[in-house]
C-alpha positions in Angstrom: 14.5 -24.1 6.9 13.5 -21.4 9.3 17.2 -20.1 10.3 19.4 -18.0 8.3 22.3 -15.9 8.3 21.9 -12.4 6.6 25.7 -11.2 5.9 27.4 -7.9 4.9 23.9 -5.6 4.1 23.1 -2.3 5.3 20.7 -3.2 8.2 18.0 -0.4 8.8 15.5 -0.8 11.5 13.5 2.5 11.9 11.8 1.1 14.9 15.0 0.8 16.9 16.9 3.4 15.1 19.6 1.0 14.0 21.3 1.5 10.8 24.8 -0.1 10.0 26.4 -2.6 7.9 25.8 -5.9 9.7 24.6 -9.4 9.7 21.3 -10.6 10.9 21.0 -14.0 12.5 17.7 -15.7 12.0 17.0 -18.8 14.5 13.7 -20.8 14.4 11.8 -18.1 12.5 12.7 -15.4 15.0 15.2 -12.6 15.0 18.4 -13.8 17.1 21.0 -11.0 16.8 22.0 -8.2 14.6 25.7 -7.3 14.5 28.9 -7.5 12.7 30.7 -11.0 12.5 28.0 -12.9 14.3 28.3 -16.5 15.3 26.1 -18.9 13.6 25.6 -22.8 13.4 28.0 -24.5 11.0 25.1 -25.9 8.8 22.9 -22.7 8.9 21.9 -21.2 5.5 23.7 -18.1 4.4 22.4 -15.1 2.1 25.1 -12.6 0.9 23.6 -9.2 1.1 26.6 -7.2 0.3 25.5 -3.8 -1.2 21.8 -4.5 -0.3 19.5 -3.1 2.3 18.0 -5.4 5.0 15.0 -4.3 6.6 11.9 -5.3 8.5 9.6 -7.0 6.2 7.4 -4.5 4.3 3.9 -3.9 5.3 1.1 -3.0 2.6 -2.0 -2.2 4.6 -4.1 -1.6 1.6 -4.6 -4.4 -0.8 -7.7 -5.9 -2.8 -7.2 -9.7 -3.4 -11.0 -10.3 -4.6 -11.4 -13.5 -2.5 -14.2 -14.6 -2.1 -16.3 -13.8 -5.1 -14.0 -12.3 -7.7 -11.2 -14.5 -8.1 -10.8 -14.3 -11.8 -9.4 -10.8 -11.0 -7.0 -12.1 -8.2 -7.0 -14.6 -5.2 -5.3 -14.7 -2.0 -2.4 -17.0 -3.8 -1.7 -14.8 -6.5 -2.0 -11.8 -4.5 0.3 -12.9 -1.9 2.8 -14.2 -4.4 2.8 -10.7 -6.2 3.2 -9.2 -2.7 6.4 -11.4 -2.1 7.7 -10.4 -5.5 7.3 -6.7 -4.6 9.4 -7.4 -1.0 6.2 -7.3 1.1 5.7 -9.7 3.8 2.4 -8.8 5.4 -0.4 -7.3 3.5 -3.7 -6.1 4.8 -6.8 -7.0 2.9 -9.9 -5.0 2.4 -13.3 -6.0 2.7 -15.2 -4.9 -0.4 -15.1 -8.7 -1.6 -18.7 -10.7 -2.8 -19.8 -11.5 -0.4 -18.4 -8.3 1.8 -16.2 -9.3 4.8 -18.9 -8.3 7.6 -19.1 -11.4 9.5 -16.9 -14.0 11.3 -17.4 -16.5 9.0 -16.0 -14.7 6.0 -12.9 -13.6 8.1 -12.4 -17.3 9.1 -12.6 -18.3 5.4 -9.9 -15.5 4.3 -7.5 -16.8 7.0 -7.8 -20.3 5.9 -7.1 -19.4 2.2 -3.9 -17.5 3.6 -2.7 -20.5 5.3 -3.2 -22.5 2.3 -0.9 -19.9 0.4 1.9 -20.7 2.9 3.7 -17.4 2.4 3.1 -13.7 2.9 1.3 -12.7 6.3 -2.3 -11.8 5.5 -4.4 -9.7 7.8 -8.0 -9.3 7.3 -10.1 -5.9 7.9 -13.8 -6.0 8.4 -16.7 -4.0 6.9 -18.0 -0.8 9.1 -21.7 -1.6 7.6 -23.4 -4.8 6.5 -22.6 -5.5 3.0 -20.9 -2.3 2.9 -24.0 -0.5 2.1 -23.7 2.2 4.4 -27.1 1.8 6.3 -26.5 -0.5 9.1 -23.5 -1.5 11.5 -21.8 -4.6 10.8 -21.2 -6.8 14.2 -18.0 -5.1 15.0 -17.6 -7.0 18.3 -17.8 -10.3 16.6 -15.3 -9.0 13.6 -12.9 -8.1 16.3 -13.2 -11.7 18.0 -12.7 -13.2 14.7 -9.5 -11.4 14.1 -9.7 -8.1 11.9 -7.2 -5.4 12.5 -9.2 -2.7 11.5 -12.8 -1.7 10.1 -13.3 -0.1 6.8 -15.8 0.5 4.1 -13.3 0.7 1.6 -14.5 1.1 -1.9 -17.5 3.0 -0.4 -18.0 5.7 2.1 -20.5 6.4 4.6 -22.4 9.2 3.8 -24.6 9.2 7.2 -22.4 11.2 9.7 -24.2 9.7 12.6 -23.8 6.4 11.8 -20.0 7.0 11.0 -20.1 8.3 14.7 -21.5 5.3 16.3 -19.1 3.3 14.5 -16.2 5.3 15.7 -17.5 5.0 19.0 -17.8 1.1 18.7 -14.4 0.8 17.2 -12.8 2.6 20.0 -14.7 0.3 22.6 -12.6 -2.9 20.6 -9.4 -0.9 20.2 -9.9 -1.0 16.5 -8.8 1.9 14.0 -11.5 3.2 11.5 -10.2 3.3 7.9 -12.0 5.5 5.6 -12.4 5.9 2.0 -13.0 9.5 1.5 -15.7 10.6 -1.1 -18.5 12.9 -0.6 -21.0 11.1 -3.3 -23.0 14.4 -3.6 -20.1 16.4 -4.7 -18.4 13.6 -6.6 -21.6 12.4 -8.4 -20.3 10.7 -11.7 -16.8 11.8 -11.8 -14.2 9.9 -13.7 -11.2 11.8 -13.4 -10.0 14.9 -11.6 -12.1 18.1 -12.0 -9.8 20.4 -13.9 -8.2 21.6 -17.2 -7.9 18.1 -18.2 -11.4 16.8 -17.7 -12.6 19.6 -19.8 -10.3 19.2 -22.4 -11.1 15.4 -22.7 -14.7 15.8 -22.3 -15.0 13.7 -19.4 -16.8 14.2 -16.0 -14.7 15.6 -13.0 -14.1 14.2 -9.7 -13.4 17.4 -7.5 -10.8 17.5 -4.8 -13.5 19.1 -2.4 -15.2 15.6 -3.0 -12.4 14.0 -0.9 -11.5 16.9 1.4 -15.1 17.1 2.7 -15.0 13.7 4.1 -11.4 14.3 5.4 -12.7 17.1 7.4 -15.5 15.3 8.7 -13.5 12.4 9.7 -11.0 15.0 11.7 -14.0 16.2 13.5 -15.5 12.6 14.4 -11.7 11.6 15.6 -11.7 14.7 17.9 -15.3 14.2 19.1 -15.0 10.4 19.7 -11.1 9.8 20.3 -11.2 6.9 17.9 -8.1 6.6 15.6 -9.5 7.5 12.0 -6.9 6.6 9.0 -7.9 8.2 5.6 -7.0 6.1 2.8 -5.2 6.8 -0.3 -5.1 10.7 -0.3 -4.9 12.5 -3.4 -5.7 16.1 -2.7 -3.7 18.9 -1.4 -6.7 20.4 0.8 -6.5 16.8 2.5 -2.8 17.1 3.5 -3.1 20.6 4.8 -6.3 19.4 7.0 -4.7 16.4 8.4 -1.4 18.5 9.0 -3.4 21.3 10.8 -5.3 18.5 12.9 -2.3 16.5 14.1 -0.7 19.3 15.2 -3.8 19.8 17.7 -3.2 16.2 18.7 -6.4 14.8 16.7 -5.8 11.0 16.1 -6.1 11.4 12.4 -3.6 9.7 9.8 -3.3 9.2 6.4 -1.5 7.0 3.6 -0.6 7.9 0.1 0.0 5.8 -2.9 3.0 5.8 -5.3 0.6 6.7 -8.6 -0.8 9.8 -6.9 3.0 11.2 -6.3 4.3 9.9 -9.5 1.7 10.7 -12.0 -0.9 13.7 -12.8 -4.0 14.1 -14.5 -2.2 15.2 -17.7 -1.6 11.7 -18.0 -4.9 10.7 -19.3 -4.4 12.9 -22.3 -1.9 10.6 -23.6 0.5 13.3 -25.0 4.1 12.8 -24.0 4.9 16.1 -23.0 2.3 16.5 -20.4 3.5 13.1 -18.4 6.3 14.7 -16.6 4.2 17.3 -14.5 7.1 19.2 -13.0 9.0 19.2 -16.6 11.3 16.3 -15.6 11.3 12.9 -17.2 9.6 10.4 -14.5 10.4 7.4 -16.3 12.2 6.1 -19.5 11.4 2.7 -21.3 14.1 0.5 -22.6 14.4 2.7 -26.0 15.0 5.5 -24.0 11.7 7.1 -24.6 8.9 7.2 -22.5 6.2 4.4 -22.8 3.6 4.8 -25.4 0.3 5.6 -23.6 -2.8 6.0 -25.5 -5.3 9.0 -24.5 -7.9 7.8 -22.4 -5.9 4.8 -21.0 -8.1 3.2 -18.5 -5.2 1.8 -16.5 -4.8 5.7 -15.6 -8.4 5.6 -14.0 -8.4 5.3 -10.2 -10.2 6.3 -7.3 -9.5 8.8 -5.9 -8.2 10.1 -9.6 -4.7 11.2 -10.5 -4.7 15.0 -9.5 -3.0 18.2 -10.5 0.6 19.0 -10.4 -0.2 21.0 -7.4 -2.0 18.1 -5.5 1.2 15.9 -6.5 3.6 18.3 -4.9 1.2 18.5 -1.8 1.3 14.6 -1.4 5.0 14.7 -1.8 5.3 17.5 0.8 3.1 15.8 3.2 5.4 12.7 3.0 8.6 14.5 3.6 7.5 16.4 6.5 5.6 13.6 8.1 2.0 14.5 7.8 1.5 11.6 5.8 3.2 8.4 7.6 2.2 5.6 5.7 2.8 4.3 2.3 0.8 1.7 0.4 -0.6 0.4 -2.9 -4.3 0.2 -3.0 -3.6 -2.8 -5.4 -6.7 -3.2 -7.2 -6.8 -5.8 -10.0 -9.4 -6.1 -12.8 -9.8 -8.5 -15.5 -8.6 -7.2 -18.9 -12.0 -7.2 -20.5 -13.2 -4.9 -17.8 -10.8 -2.3 -18.6 -10.9 -2.6 -22.5 -13.7 -0.2 -22.6 -14.7 3.3 -22.7 -12.9 5.5 -19.9 -16.5 6.3 -18.8 -17.3 2.5 -18.2 -14.3 0.9 -16.7 -13.6 0.1 -13.1 -11.3 2.3 -11.2 -8.2 0.7 -9.7 -4.9 -0.5 -10.9 -2.3 -3.2 -9.5 0.7 -1.8 -7.5 2.3 -4.4 -5.4 5.0 -5.1 -7.6 6.1 -1.5 -8.5 5.4 0.4 -5.2 8.7 -0.1 -3.7 10.8 1.2 -6.9 8.2 4.1 -7.2 8.7 5.1 -3.8 12.5 5.3 -4.1 12.6 6.9 -7.0 10.3 9.7 -6.1 11.1 10.0 -2.4 14.5 8.7 -1.7 16.6 9.2 -5.0 15.2 12.6 -5.2 16.3 13.1 -1.6 12.9 14.4 -0.5 13.3 11.8 2.6 16.0 9.5 3.9 16.0 5.9 3.0 15.3 5.1 6.8 11.8 7.3 6.8 10.7 5.7 3.7 11.2 2.4 5.3 9.5 3.4 8.5 6.3 4.2 6.1 6.3 0.8 4.9 7.1 -1.0 8.2 6.8 0.7 11.9 4.1 3.1 11.1 1.5 0.7 9.4 2.1 -1.8 12.2 1.7 0.7 15.1 -1.4 1.8 13.7 -3.0 -1.7 13.4 -1.5 -2.9 16.3 0.7 -5.7 14.5 3.6 -7.3 16.2 5.5 -6.8 13.1 7.9 -4.2 11.5 10.8 -4.4 13.5 14.2 -6.4 13.6 14.3 -6.6 17.3 15.7 -9.5 19.1 12.7 -11.9 19.5 10.7 -10.3 16.9 9.1 -12.7 14.0 11.8 -12.9 11.4 9.8 -11.2 8.6 12.6 -9.4 6.5 12.8 -7.7 3.1 16.3 -7.5 1.3 16.3 -4.9 -1.4 18.7 -3.3 -3.9 17.8 0.5 -3.8 19.8 1.0 -7.1 18.8 -1.9 -9.3 17.6 -0.5 -12.6 15.0 -2.9 -14.3 12.1 -2.8 -16.7 8.5 -3.8 -15.6 7.3 -6.4 -18.0 3.5 -7.7 -18.0 4.9 -11.3 -18.5 7.0 -10.8 -15.2 4.0 -10.0 -12.8 2.7 -12.8 -10.7 -0.7 -10.9 -10.3 -3.6 -12.4 -12.2 -4.5 -9.1 -13.6 -2.5 -6.4 -15.8 -4.3 -3.4 -15.1 -0.8 -1.4 -14.5 0.2 1.9 -16.1 3.7 1.1 -15.5 4.3 -1.9 -17.6 7.5 -0.8 -20.0 8.8 1.8 -17.5 12.3 1.8 -16.5 12.5 1.6 -12.7 15.1 1.8 -9.8 15.0 -0.3 -6.9 14.1 -3.9 -6.4 13.3 -6.3 -3.7 16.0 -9.5 -4.2 14.4 -11.6 -1.3 11.5 -11.8 0.7 11.7 -13.9 4.2 8.6 -14.7 6.4 9.2 -16.5 9.7 12.8 -17.1 8.7 11.6 -18.9 5.4 12.8 -17.1 2.1 9.4 -17.3 0.2 10.8 -15.4 -2.8 14.1 -14.6 -4.2 15.7 -13.3 -7.7 18.8 -15.1 -6.5 19.6 -18.9 -6.3 18.9 -20.5 -3.0 20.7 -19.7 0.0 24.1 -21.4 0.4 24.6 -23.8 3.4 28.2 -23.6 4.6 
């Protein structure tokens, strides 16, 4: 069934500035109307959303589904299942697979696998350089024709500034945004956690904030020079936020995104000592027992790139989200097999899963703390990423695709490993008491996931 009537919820659509208690009518996979006391066909399915939020389908523009080549970690079927459970109707896959998504044939494979999954919309990014090696440009025109929505070497960063300039110039010709993983290898070297007090105390190689900030500054200069939209991925450093804030005031086409782990946790968490987990002196989460979850020191589920940073950096990310400098929220969902993470901290791969927890963590850190409004948070998950990537998504306007997320912002629940739809379990948030949860995920009018019973036909 691709027709549905959602009743009684608070409808928030930042794209059209709509915010009211209303019904939403979906007919044949499209938004037909939004308002009070809508008339609908007698046999239409209905979903009671009283006390819930109805908003455009959430978009995560930064996920790793590991297909092709690394499907023991995740594949498109399991990744989209996790996305649906998290309330996401659209995701954007990164190209650092094996082989890399650097040609039209691999793009076609991803589209085929996504069609077989019959659920969440899967959009694809193409690699900037062949095999993500940072040496020779990929066929950007062919990738655009094959359907990519952006280009990026995510997981790697082009160090050759002249090559990056040419990539930007080609991307502008094909109206493709450039997304960049900001990491200066000569500064970062073999760092595995944020360079600061805790890296010294724990005896781990430091990853300085300047290693990110240097490339953010480079990207600002290239965006200004070429006029190309450059999007800085998973920002973690205070200096990066300050650079982008100043550049946007000058009209530079630069943007950034933030992930919940960077504005929830700090590098102190790696020490594993309970009193250091809450960087601002407040408890960030509680387990079912009322105590903070037991994290051991050197927990590799706290190792990500860029790393968890200081309390000052965390606060700067929160401020950037509040003042609009950072316009987009995403997960950087990066699954890994258990055996890969069950090694010494130095040798473990970077990355954590995040699709199923990012909505709750964003609500807890941004909305429930009154840093931003609920509408502003929804915009960072919907209309803002849609605009960046030129997607015909992110709105509940009449005639739009009926991609809808229904969530309860006040639902308290505990994230358990056994409840995850992902193949991987590399999350630091298992056992956390979270607040806010998706209750239904609707794509093109079809309910692809719901924690409730099936919608009722009346």
